N, CA, C and O atoms as CSV, one atom per row, in Angstrom:
chain,resi,resn,atom,element,x,y,z
A,1,MET,N,N,0.599,-1.281,-0.063
A,1,MET,CA,C,-0.076,-0.306,-0.103
A,1,MET,C,C,0.956,1.102,-0.477
A,1,MET,O,O,2.024,1.105,0.136
A,2,GLY,N,N,0.752,2.070,-1.259
A,2,GLY,CA,C,1.178,3.093,-1.033
A,2,GLY,C,C,1.471,4.075,0.540
A,2,GLY,O,O,1.028,3.774,1.648
A,3,ARG,N,N,2.224,5.128,0.243
A,3,ARG,CA,C,2.262,6.007,2.153
A,3,ARG,C,C,2.561,7.597,1.070
A,3,ARG,O,O,3.417,7.958,0.263
A,4,ILE,N,N,1.203,8.210,1.701
A,4,ILE,CA,C,1.798,9.645,1.019
A,4,ILE,C,C,2.535,10.499,1.747
A,4,ILE,O,O,2.475,10.161,2.929
A,5,VAL,N,N,3.270,11.547,1.569
A,5,VAL,CA,C,4.261,11.971,2.929
A,5,VAL,C,C,4.175,13.491,2.111
A,5,VAL,O,O,4.094,13.930,0.963
A,6,ILE,N,N,4.264,14.039,3.739
A,6,ILE,CA,C,4.159,15.375,3.380
A,6,ILE,C,C,6.179,16.000,3.516
A,6,ILE,O,O,6.955,15.553,4.360
A,7,ALA,N,N,6.471,16.836,2.675
A,7,ALA,CA,C,8.153,16.607,2.833
A,7,ALA,C,C,9.175,18.439,2.429
A,7,ALA,O,O,9.664,18.879,1.388
A,8,VAL,N,N,9.084,19.033,3.940
A,8,VAL,CA,C,9.156,20.217,3.794
A,8,VAL,C,C,10.653,20.877,3.947
A,8,VAL,O,O,11.166,20.736,5.057
A,9,TYR,N,N,11.260,21.446,3.143
A,9,TYR,CA,C,12.355,21.871,2.951
A,9,TYR,C,C,13.104,23.397,2.670
A,9,TYR,O,O,13.135,23.979,1.585
A,10,ARG,N,N,13.605,23.798,3.770
A,10,ARG,CA,C,13.696,24.844,4.055
A,10,ARG,C,C,15.268,25.739,3.211
A,10,ARG,O,O,16.420,25.339,3.377
A,11,ALA,N,N,15.014,26.540,2.645
A,11,ALA,CA,C,17.002,26.749,1.752
A,11,ALA,C,C,17.946,27.424,2.515
A,11,ALA,O,O,17.910,28.505,3.103
A,12,LYS,N,N,18.452,26.915,2.439
A,12,LYS,CA,C,19.730,27.800,3.589
A,12,LYS,C,C,19.820,29.415,2.620
A,12,LYS,O,O,19.511,29.667,1.455
A,13,PRO,N,N,20.246,30.062,3.455
A,13,PRO,CA,C,20.665,31.208,2.973
A,13,PRO,C,C,21.609,31.362,1.567
A,13,PRO,O,O,22.815,31.119,1.579
A,14,GLY,N,N,20.905,31.785,0.402
A,14,GLY,CA,C,21.239,31.761,-0.697
A,14,GLY,C,C,21.668,30.199,-1.842
A,14,GLY,O,O,22.357,30.014,-2.845
A,15,GLN,N,N,20.715,29.292,-0.872
A,15,GLN,CA,C,20.890,28.040,-1.769
A,15,GLN,C,C,19.451,27.991,-2.359
A,15,GLN,O,O,19.232,26.914,-2.914
A,16,GLU,N,N,17.840,29.346,-2.407
A,16,GLU,CA,C,16.902,28.750,-2.958
A,16,GLU,C,C,17.062,28.146,-4.347
A,16,GLU,O,O,16.322,27.225,-4.691
A,17,ALA,N,N,18.150,28.706,-5.288
A,17,ALA,CA,C,17.866,28.093,-6.792
A,17,ALA,C,C,18.283,26.537,-6.481
A,17,ALA,O,O,17.523,25.570,-6.501
A,18,ALA,N,N,19.804,26.545,-6.164
A,18,ALA,CA,C,20.209,24.919,-5.713
A,18,ALA,C,C,18.794,24.236,-5.514
A,18,ALA,O,O,18.559,23.367,-6.355
A,19,LEU,N,N,17.822,24.449,-4.589
A,19,LEU,CA,C,17.120,23.287,-3.958
A,19,LEU,C,C,16.040,23.564,-4.850
A,19,LEU,O,O,15.273,22.784,-4.284
A,20,HIS,N,N,15.400,23.990,-5.701
A,20,HIS,CA,C,14.266,24.492,-6.652
A,20,HIS,C,C,14.494,23.312,-7.465
A,20,HIS,O,O,13.685,22.400,-7.634
A,21,GLU,N,N,16.163,23.440,-8.168
A,21,GLU,CA,C,16.558,22.337,-9.435
A,21,GLU,C,C,16.527,21.122,-8.316
A,21,GLU,O,O,16.048,20.138,-8.879
A,22,LEU,N,N,16.832,20.843,-7.047
A,22,LEU,CA,C,16.661,19.552,-6.224
A,22,LEU,C,C,15.671,19.101,-6.282
A,22,LEU,O,O,15.582,17.883,-6.434
A,23,VAL,N,N,14.403,19.996,-6.176
A,23,VAL,CA,C,12.982,19.600,-5.465
A,23,VAL,C,C,12.490,19.120,-7.411
A,23,VAL,O,O,11.629,18.338,-7.812
A,24,LYS,N,N,13.050,19.614,-7.856
A,24,LYS,CA,C,12.577,19.266,-9.870
A,24,LYS,C,C,13.142,17.793,-9.678
A,24,LYS,O,O,12.357,16.846,-9.696
A,25,ALA,N,N,14.042,17.667,-9.557
A,25,ALA,CA,C,14.646,16.546,-9.989
A,25,ALA,C,C,14.488,15.316,-8.896
A,25,ALA,O,O,15.059,14.271,-9.207
A,26,HIS,N,N,13.725,15.345,-7.575
A,26,HIS,CA,C,13.082,14.434,-6.703
A,26,HIS,C,C,12.614,13.665,-7.038
A,26,HIS,O,O,13.390,12.774,-7.383
A,27,VAL,N,N,11.352,13.388,-7.196
A,27,VAL,CA,C,10.443,13.012,-7.371
A,27,VAL,C,C,10.941,11.699,-9.004
A,27,VAL,O,O,10.592,10.525,-9.131
A,28,PRO,N,N,11.607,12.345,-9.728
A,28,PRO,CA,C,12.251,11.464,-11.019
A,28,PRO,C,C,12.970,10.429,-10.666
A,28,PRO,O,O,12.689,9.237,-10.793
A,29,ILE,N,N,14.477,11.207,-9.947
A,29,ILE,CA,C,14.871,10.271,-9.528
A,29,ILE,C,C,14.452,9.086,-8.360
A,29,ILE,O,O,15.144,8.072,-8.448
A,30,LEU,N,N,13.618,9.078,-7.491
A,30,LEU,CA,C,12.855,8.659,-7.377
A,30,LEU,C,C,11.765,7.314,-7.734
A,30,LEU,O,O,11.328,6.329,-7.138
A,31,ARG,N,N,11.621,8.040,-9.280
A,31,ARG,CA,C,10.765,6.888,-9.706
A,31,ARG,C,C,11.823,6.075,-10.153
A,31,ARG,O,O,11.796,4.955,-9.643
A,32,SER,N,N,13.054,6.344,-11.202
A,32,SER,CA,C,14.167,5.939,-11.807
A,32,SER,C,C,14.011,4.792,-11.083
A,32,SER,O,O,13.507,3.792,-11.594
A,33,GLN,N,N,14.596,4.839,-9.314
A,33,GLN,CA,C,15.059,3.858,-8.207
A,33,GLN,C,C,13.477,2.660,-8.260
A,33,GLN,O,O,13.588,1.552,-7.736
A,34,SER,N,N,12.190,3.057,-8.900
A,34,SER,CA,C,10.735,2.205,-8.013
A,34,SER,C,C,10.120,2.232,-7.352
A,34,SER,O,O,9.161,1.487,-7.148
A,35,LEU,N,N,10.601,3.405,-6.613
A,35,LEU,CA,C,10.310,3.875,-4.769
A,35,LEU,C,C,9.033,4.792,-5.009
A,35,LEU,O,O,8.358,5.114,-4.031
A,36,VAL,N,N,8.791,5.089,-5.890
A,36,VAL,CA,C,7.240,6.048,-5.746
A,36,VAL,C,C,6.410,5.555,-6.766
A,36,VAL,O,O,6.711,4.805,-7.695
A,37,THR,N,N,5.221,6.116,-6.456
A,37,THR,CA,C,4.124,5.606,-7.508
A,37,THR,C,C,4.176,6.704,-8.432
A,37,THR,O,O,4.823,7.731,-8.229
A,38,GLU,N,N,3.248,6.389,-9.792
A,38,GLU,CA,C,3.086,7.520,-10.758
A,38,GLU,C,C,2.150,8.971,-9.854
A,38,GLU,O,O,1.908,10.109,-10.259
A,39,ARG,N,N,1.941,8.547,-9.025
A,39,ARG,CA,C,0.960,9.820,-9.087
A,39,ARG,C,C,1.940,10.766,-8.694
A,39,ARG,O,O,3.011,10.550,-8.127
A,40,GLU,N,N,1.317,12.117,-9.158
A,40,GLU,CA,C,1.901,13.853,-9.816
A,40,GLU,C,C,2.219,14.040,-8.246
A,40,GLU,O,O,1.438,13.986,-7.297
A,41,PRO,N,N,3.801,14.310,-8.270
A,41,PRO,CA,C,3.993,15.325,-6.841
A,41,PRO,C,C,3.213,16.813,-6.402
A,41,PRO,O,O,3.251,17.618,-7.332
A,42,ILE,N,N,2.681,17.204,-5.457
A,42,ILE,CA,C,2.358,18.074,-5.037
A,42,ILE,C,C,3.530,19.131,-4.828
A,42,ILE,O,O,4.152,18.935,-3.784
A,43,VAL,N,N,3.946,20.158,-5.557
A,43,VAL,CA,C,5.043,21.411,-5.139
A,43,VAL,C,C,4.418,22.318,-4.998
A,43,VAL,O,O,3.509,22.662,-5.754
A,44,MET,N,N,4.932,23.138,-3.573
A,44,MET,CA,C,4.158,24.267,-2.829
A,44,MET,C,C,5.304,25.446,-2.429
A,44,MET,O,O,6.328,25.094,-1.845
A,45,LYS,N,N,5.155,26.362,-2.653
A,45,LYS,CA,C,6.160,26.900,-1.435
A,45,LYS,C,C,5.281,28.225,-0.651
A,45,LYS,O,O,4.354,28.951,-1.011
A,46,SER,N,N,5.990,28.123,0.423
A,46,SER,CA,C,6.127,29.362,1.543
A,46,SER,C,C,6.281,30.411,1.044
A,46,SER,O,O,6.438,30.538,-0.170
A,47,GLY,N,N,6.267,31.403,1.887
A,47,GLY,CA,C,6.603,33.034,1.769
A,47,GLY,C,C,8.400,32.667,2.113
A,47,GLY,O,O,9.248,33.220,1.411
A,48,GLU,N,N,8.744,31.880,3.029
A,48,GLU,CA,C,10.047,31.937,3.615
A,48,GLU,C,C,11.129,30.779,2.963
A,48,GLU,O,O,11.793,30.034,3.684
A,49,ALA,N,N,11.187,30.763,1.433
A,49,ALA,CA,C,11.965,29.996,0.790
A,49,ALA,C,C,12.278,28.530,1.473
A,49,ALA,O,O,13.334,28.202,2.016
A,50,THR,N,N,10.979,27.658,1.291
A,50,THR,CA,C,10.161,27.016,1.875
A,50,THR,C,C,9.415,26.287,1.179
A,50,THR,O,O,8.185,26.330,1.171
A,51,TYR,N,N,10.377,25.294,0.307
A,51,TYR,CA,C,8.883,24.002,-0.240
A,51,TYR,C,C,8.626,22.928,0.522
A,51,TYR,O,O,9.212,22.213,1.335
A,52,ILE,N,N,7.213,23.063,-0.156
A,52,ILE,CA,C,6.667,21.848,0.611
A,52,ILE,C,C,5.893,20.460,-0.402
A,52,ILE,O,O,4.690,20.462,-0.663
A,53,GLU,N,N,6.786,19.432,-0.834
A,53,GLU,CA,C,6.327,18.358,-1.556
A,53,GLU,C,C,5.458,17.328,-0.772
A,53,GLU,O,O,5.890,16.745,0.223
A,54,ILE,N,N,4.265,17.146,-1.255
A,54,ILE,CA,C,3.561,15.762,-0.926
A,54,ILE,C,C,3.558,15.082,-2.245
A,54,ILE,O,O,3.138,15.632,-3.264
A,55,PHE,N,N,4.068,13.787,-2.204
A,55,PHE,CA,C,4.394,12.658,-2.816
A,55,PHE,C,C,3.765,11.250,-2.355
A,55,PHE,O,O,3.187,10.978,-1.302
A,56,GLU,N,N,3.943,10.752,-3.038
A,56,GLU,CA,C,4.016,8.767,-2.818
A,56,GLU,C,C,5.022,8.134,-2.838
A,56,GLU,O,O,5.910,8.433,-3.636
A,57,TRP,N,N,5.216,6.609,-1.566
A,57,TRP,CA,C,6.061,5.891,-1.967
A,57,TRP,C,C,5.505,5.077,-2.095
A,57,TRP,O,O,4.386,5.198,-1.595
A,58,GLN,N,N,5.735,3.935,-2.680
A,58,GLN,CA,C,5.428,3.064,-3.294
A,58,GLN,C,C,4.502,2.216,-1.754
A,58,GLN,O,O,3.307,1.925,-1.722
A,59,SER,N,N,5.284,2.053,-0.913
A,59,SER,CA,C,5.165,1.352,0.112
A,59,SER,C,C,5.669,1.816,1.474
A,59,SER,O,O,5.827,3.036,1.429
A,60,GLN,N,N,5.988,1.302,2.694
A,60,GLN,CA,C,6.895,1.387,3.651
A,60,GLN,C,C,8.270,0.891,3.386
A,60,GLN,O,O,9.318,1.338,3.851
A,61,GLU,N,N,8.070,-0.308,2.396
A,61,GLU,CA,C,9.571,-0.851,2.434
A,61,GLU,C,C,10.291,-0.540,1.430
A,61,GLU,O,O,11.405,-1.001,1.182
A,62,SER,N,N,9.237,0.859,0.330
A,62,SER,CA,C,10.114,1.658,-0.111
A,62,SER,C,C,10.807,2.396,0.423
A,62,SER,O,O,12.024,2.214,0.441
A,63,ILE,N,N,10.276,3.343,0.955
A,63,ILE,CA,C,10.955,4.306,2.142
A,63,ILE,C,C,12.031,3.688,3.237
A,63,ILE,O,O,12.568,4.358,4.118
A,64,GLU,N,N,12.248,2.199,2.993
A,64,GLU,CA,C,13.158,1.637,3.831
A,64,GLU,C,C,14.512,1.505,3.323
A,64,GLU,O,O,15.639,1.788,3.730
A,65,ALA,N,N,13.748,0.710,1.769
A,65,ALA,CA,C,14.800,0.939,0.468
A,65,ALA,C,C,15.639,1.680,0.256
A,65,ALA,O,O,16.855,1.513,0.167
A,66,ALA,N,N,14.599,3.143,0.100
A,66,ALA,CA,C,15.852,4.422,-0.178
A,66,ALA,C,C,16.804,4.586,0.825
A,66,ALA,O,O,17.920,5.073,0.649
A,67,HIS,N,N,16.423,4.238,1.718
A,67,HIS,CA,C,17.854,4.493,3.061
A,67,HIS,C,C,19.225,3.617,2.779
A,67,HIS,O,O,20.325,3.907,3.251
A,68,ALA,N,N,18.947,2.471,1.908
A,68,ALA,CA,C,20.342,1.676,1.599
A,68,ALA,C,C,20.388,1.608,-0.236
A,68,ALA,O,O,20.936,0.720,-0.889
A,69,ASN,N,N,19.632,2.837,-0.801
A,69,ASN,CA,C,19.806,3.254,-2.118
A,69,ASN,C,C,20.953,4.321,-2.462
A,69,ASN,O,O,20.911,5.511,-2.150
A,70,LYS,N,N,21.932,3.713,-3.126
A,70,LYS,CA,C,22.558,4.734,-3.673
A,70,LYS,C,C,22.368,5.978,-4.133
A,70,LYS,O,O,22.814,7.047,-3.715
A,71,ALA,N,N,21.578,5.703,-5.140
A,71,ALA,CA,C,20.888,7.528,-5.697
A,71,ALA,C,C,20.356,8.495,-4.840
A,71,ALA,O,O,20.522,9.714,-4.801
A,72,VAL,N,N,19.610,7.645,-4.083
A,72,VAL,CA,C,18.435,8.058,-3.222
A,72,VAL,C,C,19.490,8.916,-2.261
A,72,VAL,O,O,19.273,10.029,-1.782
A,73,GLN,N,N,20.888,7.972,-2.079
A,73,GLN,CA,C,21.898,8.844,-0.632
A,73,GLN,C,C,22.711,9.871,-1.054
A,73,GLN,O,O,23.174,10.834,-0.442
A,74,LYS,N,N,22.811,9.515,-2.195
A,74,LYS,CA,C,24.141,10.626,-3.236
A,74,LYS,C,C,23.048,12.125,-3.159
A,74,LYS,O,O,23.477,13.256,-2.931
A,75,MET,N,N,21.498,11.756,-3.424
A,75,MET,CA,C,20.708,12.962,-4.166
A,75,MET,C,C,20.379,13.764,-2.159
A,75,MET,O,O,20.131,14.952,-1.951
A,76,TRP,N,N,20.473,12.873,-1.257
A,76,TRP,CA,C,19.678,13.312,0.000
A,76,TRP,C,C,21.263,13.949,0.410
A,76,TRP,O,O,21.222,14.814,1.286
A,77,GLU,N,N,22.347,13.682,-0.017
A,77,GLU,CA,C,23.293,14.378,0.711
A,77,GLU,C,C,23.109,15.819,-0.310
A,77,GLU,O,O,23.197,17.012,-0.019
A,78,GLN,N,N,22.893,15.303,-1.279
A,78,GLN,CA,C,23.138,17.310,-2.025
A,78,GLN,C,C,21.721,17.847,-1.356
A,78,GLN,O,O,21.841,19.058,-1.169
A,79,PHE,N,N,20.447,17.384,-0.937
A,79,PHE,CA,C,19.642,18.144,-0.401
A,79,PHE,C,C,19.799,19.119,1.202
A,79,PHE,O,O,19.189,20.119,1.580
A,80,GLY,N,N,21.162,18.093,2.024
A,80,GLY,CA,C,21.499,18.591,2.967
A,80,GLY,C,C,22.328,19.656,2.504
A,80,GLY,O,O,22.195,20.744,3.066
A,81,LYS,N,N,23.249,19.530,1.484
A,81,LYS,CA,C,24.282,21.085,1.464
A,81,LYS,C,C,23.479,22.143,1.255
A,81,LYS,O,O,24.071,23.217,1.360
A,82,VAL,N,N,22.079,22.226,0.938
A,82,VAL,CA,C,21.155,23.336,0.206
A,82,VAL,C,C,20.050,23.747,1.177
A,82,VAL,O,O,19.311,24.723,1.049
A,83,CYS,N,N,20.053,22.946,2.065
A,83,CYS,CA,C,18.067,22.897,2.571
A,83,CYS,C,C,18.538,22.204,4.286
A,83,CYS,O,O,19.595,21.642,4.574
A,84,ASP,N,N,17.275,22.511,5.256
A,84,ASP,CA,C,17.313,21.804,6.294
A,84,ASP,C,C,15.673,21.159,5.809
A,84,ASP,O,O,14.868,21.655,5.021
A,85,TYR,N,N,15.575,19.884,6.618
A,85,TYR,CA,C,14.532,19.238,6.643
A,85,TYR,C,C,13.444,20.148,8.134
A,85,TYR,O,O,13.758,20.165,9.324
A,86,ILE,N,N,12.525,20.619,7.664
A,86,ILE,CA,C,11.885,20.856,8.920
A,86,ILE,C,C,10.090,20.564,8.801
A,86,ILE,O,O,9.430,20.607,7.763
A,87,PRO,N,N,9.562,20.251,10.258
A,87,PRO,CA,C,7.571,19.249,10.068
A,87,PRO,C,C,7.231,20.983,9.396
A,87,PRO,O,O,7.838,22.018,9.121
A,88,ILE,N,N,6.232,20.570,9.389
A,88,ILE,CA,C,5.328,21.176,8.499
A,88,ILE,C,C,4.829,22.146,9.225
A,88,ILE,O,O,4.486,23.179,8.649
A,89,SER,N,N,4.614,21.964,11.301
A,89,SER,CA,C,4.324,23.062,11.813
A,89,SER,C,C,5.085,23.907,12.015
A,89,SER,O,O,4.742,24.738,12.856
A,90,GLU,N,N,5.977,24.016,11.575
A,90,GLU,CA,C,7.146,25.088,11.180
A,90,GLU,C,C,6.931,25.970,10.343
A,90,GLU,O,O,7.635,26.976,10.438
A,91,VAL,N,N,5.777,25.911,9.109
A,91,VAL,CA,C,5.474,26.486,8.144
A,91,VAL,C,C,4.785,27.721,8.591
A,91,VAL,O,O,3.630,27.311,8.477
A,92,GLU,N,N,4.690,28.682,8.927
A,92,GLU,CA,C,3.753,29.721,8.889
A,92,GLU,C,C,2.869,29.656,8.367
A,92,GLU,O,O,1.889,30.072,8.985
A,93,GLU,N,N,2.650,29.176,7.098
A,93,GLU,CA,C,0.990,28.971,6.772
A,93,GLU,C,C,0.497,27.577,7.190
A,93,GLU,O,O,-0.719,27.402,7.266
A,94,SER,N,N,1.069,26.897,7.376
A,94,SER,CA,C,0.504,25.784,7.840
A,94,SER,C,C,-0.287,26.070,9.223
A,94,SER,O,O,-0.891,25.054,9.567
A,95,ARG,N,N,-0.467,27.174,10.137
A,95,ARG,CA,C,-1.432,27.478,11.036
A,95,ARG,C,C,-2.251,27.825,11.051
A,95,ARG,O,O,-2.968,27.963,12.042
A,96,SER,N,N,-2.532,28.173,9.710
A,96,SER,CA,C,-4.400,28.577,9.206
A,96,SER,C,C,-4.871,27.520,9.420
A,96,SER,O,O,-4.212,26.526,9.724
A,97,VAL,N,N,-6.635,27.584,9.239
A,97,VAL,CA,C,-7.364,26.185,9.099
A,97,VAL,C,C,-7.303,26.273,7.642
A,97,VAL,O,O,-7.384,25.108,7.252
A,98,PHE,N,N,-7.192,27.133,6.534
A,98,PHE,CA,C,-6.863,26.453,5.466
A,98,PHE,C,C,-5.366,27.029,4.760
A,98,PHE,O,O,-5.201,27.673,3.724
A,99,SER,N,N,-4.857,26.770,5.270
A,99,SER,CA,C,-2.943,26.622,4.777
A,99,SER,C,C,-3.592,27.317,3.063
A,99,SER,O,O,-4.547,26.917,2.398
A,100,GLU,N,N,-2.577,28.510,2.769
A,100,GLU,CA,C,-2.328,28.841,1.509
A,100,GLU,C,C,-1.325,29.284,0.545
A,100,GLU,O,O,-0.908,30.442,0.530
A,101,PHE,N,N,-0.898,28.289,-0.336
A,101,PHE,CA,C,1.133,28.058,-1.041
A,101,PHE,C,C,1.238,28.401,-1.865
A,101,PHE,O,O,0.116,28.353,-2.370
A,102,THR,N,N,2.005,28.871,-2.645
A,102,THR,CA,C,2.494,29.338,-3.938
A,102,THR,C,C,2.593,28.105,-4.872
A,102,THR,O,O,3.621,27.457,-4.676
A,103,PRO,N,N,1.703,27.580,-5.927
A,103,PRO,CA,C,1.945,26.536,-6.568
A,103,PRO,C,C,3.211,26.574,-7.014
A,103,PRO,O,O,3.662,27.681,-6.719
A,104,VAL,N,N,4.219,25.760,-7.720
A,104,VAL,CA,C,5.097,25.425,-7.892
A,104,VAL,C,C,5.265,24.752,-8.881
A,104,VAL,O,O,5.188,23.528,-8.775
A,105,ASP,N,N,5.528,25.322,-10.056
A,105,ASP,CA,C,5.461,24.504,-11.768
A,105,ASP,C,C,6.799,24.546,-12.225
A,105,ASP,O,O,7.401,25.619,-12.283
A,106,PHE,N,N,7.518,23.061,-12.680
A,106,PHE,CA,C,9.267,22.910,-13.355
A,106,PHE,C,C,9.143,23.269,-14.436
A,106,PHE,O,O,10.189,23.799,-14.809
A,107,ASP,N,N,8.238,23.269,-15.335
A,107,ASP,CA,C,8.123,23.285,-16.857
A,107,ASP,C,C,9.095,24.891,-17.174
A,107,ASP,O,O,9.254,25.300,-18.324
């Protein structure tokens, strides 16, 4: 059974453009490793250089397999250089009953 997750990435100072490119490549890389479903991710941005990504892993086992996957580990290392992972509760907009974000299109 799939697992839908919300991942939140806050850009480190001066790293927003690099983070944008990594988020753009994130799900395609996971797909190339057969770890996520074909469900299209939703990517949005808060006003504070923070990206929110909602996507679906194939299963709990896929999540666990990602931690041993060399391609995924390399990608996560790059993420670690340009952003901090934060809980959604730290995003200002998430404190509203109807949270609003700016959509991100990678076209």
